[in-house]
Steps between C-alpha positions, in 0.01 A plus 500: 500500500682628812843364582468202741717683756343844458329469837833451677626826355188712543478428869871500582590711802824414686351649816225235497631158401325164530642198685531325162731775377753433776502131407557567128525859373628406155169465313418855611845623399468338156157657448627844601801471270277403207212741553623788718878498539481858631206449734342789689402398853210652696738705717656669196818295497610301194586128496763390244542140382717505184871426521584782256315759707668393824839502330441858384397612848799339669739661253381858554525589871465871422157464341387214726585583860553246780453756779195418708440799731188609313363145474579389856403811700122444467544133600763521775482863619809609695558154642798265542383314187507825302847581630631156409348460157598853389859445617538151355724456197226361278265798546738783415632686198848638442696659659399325827446172319845524343675554834317223685526262204876547491528421869285187482660391172849534643395303807367223274805492275605167338765440766240529777256270318770238433579496871139397575499174306671259746284617790188485284568140399557408863175670603295324229650158575424546869137586422471195276640276774221619727235454231622148420432398855147648486396367154203743486552876509377841392729616221445868587520502878775242534712556192434778246460779757782380725772525236472874417441608861815317604696644208395858576552435870854387422567798272393742772668282767179483703548249784300182434319533831361837381370398156159364599304826436659574160259314275195634683626857472569452129157353426323782684698778329464357150138402561425870541574544127214276391175631352203547733704530818288528815570671830633176652759472223608861549536453873702180460726659239568811706576298810738281300695803368524645851618172649754443224644853527527467878687175457730641231598798716663264746646272232658787304636668814666173600638445149654847494702394803619183323521577129648236273632494143381146430313475167195328646442762773257711299406725790861601564539567128190723495613691811842565351387563142605832351518624143574853384443625853156338528414269789181335621333684785390313811141533380589351160695217663197389698270492201743341257556218749121452518486514121773234469309264728164563336618479140730205562250307709181541299648458154708194581237326712252535214759402239588175678140407580366586155784311330445181699127516428560556127736204476251273675234613251729435204652161587663463157688824564604380844627174350693693233656724765597208723664333202677823401592684824720744307174657380415631847628855446299520177200344675504769770457764230203305367349469850529877533324550168233237545386595851649840583538539879420871474206540265429873513696824512403866475613819330353850464509701178681831532358642175213437262584205274352248260544135593361219289279744315352644821566858612593528868517819705795598716463351847332178382581199717605198297488141623759293317383140481825303493312171523314579177804638314697186577230293330464724198488273191654781296824433689477144636372206293238283673531722810269301729725196476804453724810418296823477702707505179332818371705814441307725739726798433293816514272402788417789731479319834768728645392811311729671252700818455631693800254322730612147416500319834836553676477160669408291197827302505449410866143382432611291201782342701263410784244354260754302301653340809173446687302347211788284379568363846131440578435281196840331517423394856132421437455392134156358588374822655125538465203701624356392832176697496356812342735803478354838590596812305543823694223750424748749356508646152833681524704213644414155364574210729354246740382522858505123534661239276497145647752249364604141562853373442393150395224315314 
């Protein structure tokens, strides 16, 4: 008798996903992990779903390359999107990755992150004051997306009157990384990169005239960064600033939205967390595991290898399914259940190895403060309509998430 989920596996192609998949991809991920953990896709790429396989890939950057020139050239050509995504920290190997990672890591040092907390609390409390007066609101548009855009805006010292386009630019640039991108998506993404670079030219020129040494002025820190004679070029500055906005905005928006939704769907866990607020830092790790904001990553093999009993040629594109690995029952007991007291150590929501997300501590700080404050202010928070998931496989979050602050 065939496995009850065999059909999900046989027909799985990440380039052609159903609307039901975007709502709940986990049954498909479980089936793939059970029946075809090293799954060959119609385009020749390989889709990985086991935690152990992802861990191996992350830990060997020599054999599993993050560079994307070969993968992105057929999709983006010689376009602004190609220039950005092949300059970005996340899509590079050493030595360029090492240099840029050092600069971004130094700019996001513990002292700089600690300096953010008072302003972040003030921002979140101000947003909640506004929401209290409205009673009904969209968690994404009016809360989850506002927090990271304001934080990154503050880090780059972008004037508040100039922040309106930031989220739109970010969505268009990251949207270009999704499967099955059409010409409209390419056009929007390229225009967003061009507009962002044009804006940054003026911002960086002005900052050079007024450099500061304050820990929360990340742009000044990046401009002045130097180590062993290495500095960021003007070109690299532009694209790392775009990367900071995109990575910080998308990940944290999804993390906050997904976490709120998960708690509303597990009311006993919400009650436990409200009764034990000291668990919030631990709970954030569980939110990251349970509903990973970034679900997919990619690597390319640099040599012929065997992975999970399957022989792969050099140059094979791998899709790393973080969402599946973080629900692998070989690592996490009862993985489809949210448990805010769980030890979620080992989750891969921020990657691992040399490509562990440089901004993970910022994202965790934002989530901890935002989620704690939201439920402390509105302990009777509830859904006020049907949420709508974004039709994205790589980045898991909501387009629309209506809430009410009272019963």
